[in-house]
Every structure is written in C-alpha cells, then in structure tokens.
C-alpha positions in Angstrom: 0.9 -4.7 5.1 3.9 -3.0 3.5 5.3 -6.4 2.6 3.0 -6.3 -0.4 5.3 -3.7 -2.0 8.1 -6.2 -2.2 6.1 -8.8 -4.2 6.5 -7.0 -7.6 3.1 -8.3 -8.7 -0.2 -6.6 -9.0 -2.3 -6.6 -5.8 -6.0 -6.0 -5.5 -7.3 -4.8 -2.1 -11.0 -5.8 -2.0 -12.0 -3.4 0.9 -9.8 -0.3 0.8 -12.0 1.4 3.4 -10.8 -1.1 6.0 -7.8 1.1 6.9 -9.8 4.4 7.1 -10.0 4.4 10.9 -6.7 2.8 12.0 -4.3 4.0 9.3 -6.0 6.8 7.2 -3.0 7.6 5.1 -2.1 4.0 4.4 -2.4 4.3 0.6 -0.4 7.5 0.5 2.4 5.8 2.5 2.1 2.7 0.4 2.5 4.7 -2.8 5.5 6.5 -1.5 7.2 3.1 -0.6 6.4 1.6 -4.0 7.7 4.6 -5.9 10.9 4.8 -3.8 11.6 1.1 -4.4 11.3 1.6 -8.2 14.0 4.3 -8.3 
C-alpha cells in the first residue's frame, strides 16, 4: 500500500515477492513516491 510512504518510519516487507504477479513494478513506483515526497 502506498500509504506506507506517508509514515516516515522504516518499513520491512517480509515477502516482497507477493507483488510480483499483480503489481510487478510496485517497488519502482513506491521508490518514486518516496523520493518525490522527500523533495
């Protein structure tokens, strides 16, 4: 969930492969959101 980006705290995702089928570029998009929020 992208709401994690707004927490401002470290987050550990235990099973990162869980998004491979339904949202393969999840971590790329998540990273873009986090970096845009920091600017």
